[in-house]
C-alpha positions as CSV (number, residue, x, y, z in Angstrom):
1,M,68.4,50.0,23.5
2,A,65.2,51.5,22.4
3,E,65.4,54.9,20.9
4,G,62.7,56.2,23.2
5,F,64.7,55.5,26.4
6,P,66.1,58.9,27.4
7,F,68.8,57.9,30.0
8,A,71.6,55.6,29.0
9,Y,74.0,54.0,31.5
10,S,76.6,52.1,29.6
11,V,79.2,49.6,30.8
12,F,81.8,52.3,30.4
13,D,79.8,54.5,32.8
14,F,79.6,51.6,35.2
15,S,83.4,51.2,34.9
16,M,83.9,54.9,35.7
17,T,81.7,54.6,38.8
18,F,83.5,51.4,39.9
19,L,86.8,53.2,39.4
20,G,85.5,56.0,41.5
21,L,84.8,53.6,44.3
22,I,88.3,52.2,44.1
23,L,89.7,55.8,44.1
24,F,87.5,56.6,47.1
25,V,88.8,53.7,49.1
26,A,92.4,54.5,48.1
27,D,91.9,58.1,49.1
28,V,90.8,57.1,52.6
29,I,93.8,54.8,53.0
30,L,96.2,57.5,51.8
31,D,94.6,60.1,54.1
32,V,95.1,57.8,57.1
33,Q,98.7,57.1,56.0
34,L,99.4,60.8,55.6
35,V,98.2,61.6,59.1
36,V,100.3,58.8,60.6
37,V,103.4,59.9,58.7
38,L,103.0,63.5,59.8
39,Y,102.5,62.4,63.4
40,K,105.7,60.3,63.3
41,E,107.6,63.3,61.9
42,N,106.3,65.5,64.7
43,A,104.8,67.8,62.0
44,Y,101.8,68.5,64.3
45,A,100.8,71.8,62.6
46,F,100.6,70.1,59.2
47,M,98.9,67.1,60.7
48,G,96.3,69.4,62.4
49,V,95.5,71.0,59.1
50,V,95.0,67.7,57.4
51,V,92.8,66.3,60.1
52,F,90.7,69.5,60.0
53,L,90.3,69.3,56.3
54,L,89.3,65.6,56.5
55,L,86.7,66.2,59.2
56,A,85.2,69.4,57.7
57,S,85.0,67.8,54.3
58,S,83.4,64.6,55.6
59,L,80.8,66.5,57.6
60,L,79.9,68.7,54.6
61,V,79.5,65.8,52.2
62,Q,77.6,63.7,54.7
63,L,75.2,66.6,55.3
64,F,74.5,67.0,51.6
65,S,74.1,63.3,51.1
66,W,71.6,63.0,54.0
67,L,69.7,66.1,52.8
68,W,69.3,64.6,49.3
69,F,68.1,61.3,50.7
70,Y,65.6,63.2,52.8
71,Y,64.4,65.2,49.9
72,D,64.2,62.2,47.6
73,S,62.2,60.2,50.2
74,K,59.5,62.9,49.8
75,S,59.6,63.5,46.1
76,L,60.4,60.2,44.4
77,E,57.9,58.0,46.0
78,P,56.5,55.6,44.8
79,H,58.8,55.2,41.8
80,A,62.2,55.0,43.7
81,K,60.9,54.0,47.1
82,N,62.3,50.5,46.8
83,C,65.7,51.8,45.6
84,I,66.4,53.9,48.7
85,R,67.3,52.3,52.0
86,N,65.4,52.5,55.2
87,E,65.5,56.1,56.7
88,Q,66.9,54.9,60.0
89,I,69.7,53.0,58.3
90,I,70.5,56.1,56.2
91,A,70.6,58.4,59.2
92,T,72.9,56.0,61.1
93,T,75.3,55.5,58.2
94,H,75.6,59.2,57.7
95,V,76.3,59.8,61.4
96,L,79.0,57.2,61.1
97,Q,80.4,59.1,58.0
98,L,79.5,56.2,55.7
99,G,77.1,57.9,53.4
100,I,79.4,57.8,50.3
101,P,80.1,54.0,50.6
102,L,76.4,53.5,51.1
103,R,75.6,55.3,47.9
104,Y,78.3,53.5,45.9
105,I,77.1,50.1,47.1
106,N,73.4,51.0,46.5
107,M,74.1,52.3,43.0
108,L,76.3,49.4,41.9
109,D,73.7,46.9,43.3
110,I,70.9,48.7,41.3
111,W,72.9,48.7,38.1
112,C,73.8,45.0,38.4
113,R,70.1,44.1,39.0
114,S,69.0,46.3,36.1
115,N,71.6,44.9,33.7
116,R,70.8,41.3,34.8
117,G,67.0,41.7,34.5
118,K,67.1,44.3,31.6
119,N,65.1,46.6,33.8
120,R,65.2,50.0,32.2
121,Y,63.6,51.8,35.1
122,L,66.4,50.6,37.4
123,E,68.9,51.8,34.8
124,C,67.3,55.2,35.0
125,V,67.7,55.1,38.8
126,A,71.3,54.2,38.4
127,V,71.8,57.3,36.3
128,Y,70.1,59.3,38.9
129,L,72.3,58.0,41.7
130,T,75.4,58.5,39.7
131,H,74.5,62.1,39.3
132,D,74.3,62.6,43.1
133,L,77.6,60.6,43.6
134,S,79.4,62.9,41.1
135,M,78.2,66.0,42.9
136,L,79.2,64.7,46.3
137,R,82.6,63.7,45.1
138,L,83.0,67.1,43.6
139,F,82.2,68.7,47.0
140,E,84.7,66.4,48.7
141,T,87.4,67.1,46.1
142,F,87.4,70.8,46.5
143,S,86.8,70.9,50.3
144,E,89.5,68.2,51.0
145,S,91.7,67.0,48.1
146,A,92.5,70.3,46.5
147,P,93.4,72.1,49.8
148,Q,95.4,69.0,50.8
149,L,97.3,69.1,47.5
150,V,98.2,72.7,48.2
151,L,99.4,71.7,51.7
152,M,101.5,68.8,50.3
153,T,103.0,71.1,47.7
154,V,104.0,73.5,50.4
155,I,105.6,70.7,52.4
156,T,107.5,69.5,49.3
157,I,108.8,73.0,48.6
158,H,109.9,73.6,52.3
159,R,111.8,70.3,52.3
160,N,113.2,70.8,48.9
161,E,112.2,67.3,48.0
162,F,112.0,67.8,44.2
163,G,112.5,64.8,41.9
164,F,110.6,62.4,39.7
165,I,108.6,60.7,42.4
166,P,107.4,63.8,44.3
167,S,106.5,65.4,41.0
168,L,104.7,62.3,39.8
169,K,102.7,62.3,43.1
170,A,101.7,66.0,42.6
171,V,100.6,65.4,39.0
172,G,98.7,62.3,40.0
173,S,96.9,64.2,42.8
174,A,96.0,67.0,40.4
175,A,94.8,64.3,37.9
176,A,92.7,62.7,40.6
177,I,91.1,66.0,41.4
178,T,90.4,66.6,37.7
179,F,88.9,63.1,37.4
180,S,86.2,64.1,39.9
181,V,85.3,67.0,37.6
182,V,85.2,64.6,34.6
183,T,83.0,62.2,36.5
184,Y,80.5,65.1,36.9
185,H,80.9,65.8,33.2
186,R,80.0,62.2,32.4
187,A,77.0,62.3,34.7
188,M,75.7,65.4,32.9
189,R,76.4,63.7,29.6
190,S,73.6,61.2,30.5
191,F,71.0,63.9,30.1
192,L,71.5,64.1,26.3
193,P,68.6,62.7,24.3
194,R,71.3,61.4,21.9
195,K,74.2,60.4,24.1
196,N,76.7,59.9,21.2
197,Q,76.8,63.7,20.7
198,Q,79.3,63.7,23.6
199,G,81.6,60.7,23.3
200,C,84.7,59.7,25.2
201,G,86.9,62.1,23.2
202,S,85.0,65.1,24.7
203,S,85.8,63.8,28.2
204,V,89.5,63.6,27.4
205,V,89.5,67.2,26.2
206,Y,87.4,68.2,29.2
207,F,90.0,66.5,31.5
208,V,92.9,68.3,29.8
209,W,91.6,71.8,30.1
210,N,90.5,71.3,33.7
211,L,93.9,69.9,34.6
212,L,95.6,72.8,33.0
213,L,93.4,75.3,34.9
214,I,93.4,73.5,38.3
215,G,97.2,72.7,38.3
216,P,98.4,76.3,38.0
217,R,95.8,77.5,40.5
218,V,97.0,75.0,43.1
219,A,100.7,75.9,42.3
220,A,100.0,79.7,42.8
221,L,98.2,79.1,46.1
222,A,101.1,76.8,47.3
223,L,103.8,79.3,46.4
224,F,101.9,82.0,48.2
225,A,101.5,79.8,51.3
226,C,105.2,79.1,51.3
227,V,106.1,82.7,52.0
228,L,103.0,84.0,53.8
229,P,101.4,80.9,55.5
230,Y,99.4,82.9,58.0
231,Y,97.8,85.0,55.3
232,V,96.4,82.0,53.4
233,A,93.3,81.9,55.6
234,V,92.8,85.6,55.1
235,H,93.1,85.2,51.3
236,F,90.6,82.3,51.3
237,I,88.0,84.1,53.3
238,G,88.5,87.3,51.3
239,L,87.9,85.5,48.1
240,W,85.4,82.8,49.2
241,L,82.9,85.3,50.6
242,P,82.6,87.3,47.3
243,L,82.3,84.0,45.4
244,V,79.4,82.9,47.7
245,L,77.8,86.3,47.2
246,W,78.2,85.9,43.4
247,A,76.5,82.5,43.6
248,G,73.6,84.2,45.5
249,L,73.3,87.0,42.9
250,Q,72.8,84.3,40.2
251,K,69.8,83.2,42.2
252,T,70.6,79.5,42.4
253,D,67.7,77.2,43.1
254,F,69.3,73.8,43.7
255,M,68.2,72.6,47.1
256,D,64.6,72.1,48.5
257,S,65.1,74.4,51.5
258,L,66.5,77.9,52.2
259,A,69.1,76.6,54.6
260,G,70.1,73.9,52.1
261,E,70.4,76.5,49.4
262,R,72.7,78.6,51.5
263,L,74.8,75.5,52.3
264,Y,75.0,74.8,48.5
265,R,76.2,78.3,47.7
266,A,78.9,78.0,50.4
267,A,80.0,74.7,48.8
268,I,80.0,76.4,45.3
269,G,82.2,79.1,46.7
270,L,84.8,76.3,47.6
271,I,84.7,75.0,44.0
272,L,84.9,78.4,42.4
273,Y,88.0,79.2,44.6
274,F,89.8,76.5,42.6
275,T,88.0,76.2,39.3
276,W,85.1,77.3,37.1
277,F,81.6,75.8,37.8
278,N,78.5,77.0,35.9
279,I,75.6,77.4,38.3
280,A,73.1,79.4,36.3
281,K,71.2,78.7,33.1
282,G,71.7,80.7,29.9
283,S,74.9,81.7,28.1
284,S,77.9,81.2,30.4
285,L,80.4,83.1,28.2
286,G,80.1,86.4,30.0
287,R,80.2,84.9,33.4
288,S,83.1,82.7,32.4
289,I,85.1,85.7,31.1
290,I,84.5,87.6,34.3
291,Y,85.5,84.6,36.5
292,H,88.7,83.8,34.6
293,A,89.8,87.4,34.5
294,F,89.2,87.7,38.2
295,I,91.1,84.4,39.0
296,M,94.0,85.4,36.7
297,A,94.3,88.7,38.5
298,D,94.3,86.9,41.8
299,M,96.9,84.4,40.6
300,G,99.0,87.4,39.5
301,F,98.7,88.8,43.1
302,L,99.6,85.4,44.6
303,L,102.7,84.9,42.4
304,G,103.7,88.6,42.8
305,A,103.7,88.2,46.6
306,W,105.7,85.0,46.3
307,W,108.2,86.8,43.9
308,Y,108.7,89.6,46.4
309,W,109.0,87.5,49.6
310,Q,110.7,84.3,48.3
311,K,114.3,83.5,49.3
312,E,114.9,80.4,47.2
313,Q,117.5,80.2,44.5
314,W,114.9,80.0,41.8
315,D,114.4,82.4,38.9
316,P,110.9,83.8,39.7
317,R,110.4,84.9,36.2
318,V,110.4,81.3,35.0
319,I,108.0,80.1,37.7
320,F,105.7,83.1,37.2
321,S,105.6,82.7,33.4
322,A,105.2,78.9,33.5
323,V,102.2,79.1,35.9
324,L,100.4,81.8,34.0
325,L,101.1,80.3,30.6
326,S,99.8,77.0,31.8
327,Y,96.6,78.6,32.9
328,I,96.3,80.5,29.6
329,L,96.8,77.2,27.7
330,G,94.0,75.7,29.7
331,L,91.7,78.5,28.6
332,V,92.7,77.9,25.0
333,V,91.9,74.2,25.3
334,K,88.6,75.1,27.0
335,V,87.6,77.3,24.1
336,F,88.6,74.4,21.8
337,Y,86.3,72.1,23.8
338,Y,83.3,74.4,23.6
339,R,83.9,75.0,20.0
340,Y,84.1,71.4,18.8
341,F,83.0,69.0,21.6
342,H,80.3,70.6,23.8
343,P,76.7,69.8,22.6
344,K,75.0,72.6,20.9
345,K,71.3,73.2,20.4
346,T,70.4,70.2,22.4
347,V,67.3,69.9,24.6
348,P,68.3,67.9,27.8
349,C,65.9,65.1,28.6
350,T,65.2,66.6,32.0
351,E,63.0,69.3,30.5
352,V,60.7,66.9,28.8
353,Y,60.8,63.4,30.4
354,Q,58.4,61.8,32.9
355,P,58.2,58.0,33.2
356,Q,55.0,56.0,32.9
357,P,54.7,53.2,35.5
358,L,53.7,49.8,34.4
359,G,53.7,47.6,37.5
360,D,57.2,47.4,38.7
361,M,58.7,48.6,35.5
362,V,58.4,51.5,33.0
363,D,58.0,50.8,29.4
364,F,60.1,53.5,27.9
365,R,59.6,52.1,24.4
366,S,56.0,53.2,24.6
367,L,57.0,56.8,24.8
368,P,56.7,58.3,21.3
369,L,59.3,60.6,19.9
370,V,58.0,63.8,18.3
371,P,59.9,66.6,16.6
372,E,59.5,70.0,18.3
373,S,61.4,73.2,17.6
374,G,63.9,71.3,15.5
375,H,64.8,68.9,18.3
376,T,63.9,65.4,19.2
377,R,61.8,65.4,22.3
378,L,59.8,63.0,24.3
379,S,56.0,63.5,24.4
380,V,54.5,63.0,27.9
381,Q,51.0,61.7,28.1
382,T,50.6,61.3,31.8
383,A,51.1,64.5,33.8
384,E,50.1,62.9,37.1
385,V,53.3,60.9,37.5
386,P,56.0,62.6,39.5
387,P,59.2,63.0,37.4
388,M,62.1,60.7,38.0
389,V,64.4,63.8,37.4
390,N,64.3,66.0,40.5
391,K,64.9,69.7,40.6
392,R,68.6,69.6,41.3
393,M,69.2,67.2,38.4
394,K,67.2,69.3,36.0
395,H,68.9,72.6,37.0
396,L,72.4,71.2,36.7
397,A,71.7,69.6,33.3
398,V,70.2,72.9,32.0
399,N,73.1,74.9,33.4
400,F,75.7,72.5,31.9
401,Y,74.2,72.4,28.4
């Protein structure tokens, strides 16, 4: 691959996306199976919660997906016009809640055609679509999968069904949630001018610290829900609203409309309810310290309430210590990741790249590399060409790095 090509989409990235499609299909099958099982067990309250989470999450994700298709149809023409389906087909598939499968099929088709024909422009589009898929899966994960894992943990505790298989299922579910976060990490990784600065090892460490932070958070929420189930909604609203306000105070500028931006901040509140997510450019150290201190205090409250109200024959000191120590260990691994694996002093391609059209393709090799401010950047000679990278891609890449 030529050095001047800014976005790289490797076979490994393709494999990750294909695995994401398999996990998506498996997740749908398991969701349907769960609803059927709860119905047969006459657990109508639990079944109602699961159905509500599935419908609310699907509507949220389909709305984001449609809005992005709509925005892109205005901003990416003529470069990506042939890579986006007919608007009527798009609208119909999203009404039928099939926006995510459409994006997977569209993205895999584009990558196969780009790889077969060595079309670098299509490879760039594949990177672009992978970014949107990673974000949509992230929204789905924290609006459906994470709350569902809390619910299933509550059911397991109530039924006292502890053992190897239930524990393995819980860890597997937490790992699947973390995998969505890692997929986002891989998508942001594509914006590096020199992709090898963030290899597979960094993704492994990224996975570990997110798993160690998300797992204890889910456990604390589940334990609280076991003793005070009717106060879970109060806790969620009481925490989610300040998190949405915090996102607003950071002046996010992700969507192309005011209503869309408010929806985005509401979705960010869902993610922050479970784990850290950087939404503003600049140093994130101060914001991260404030967030984790706040979440640890909240987890202390949740575990304290469970300790006071629980009637099980467990030693609450062991549970309390194990959950908090796991979270602290996650913070230690996070610091290790940012110290040794996160790219430093790197200019994301989004700040400097604009493609030059040459018929149906873009000759990325014709873009000269010039040193600037100690970094390798791409010189742009044609300011008239709309950038392949849209606003949301640029902002997330800058925030991440």
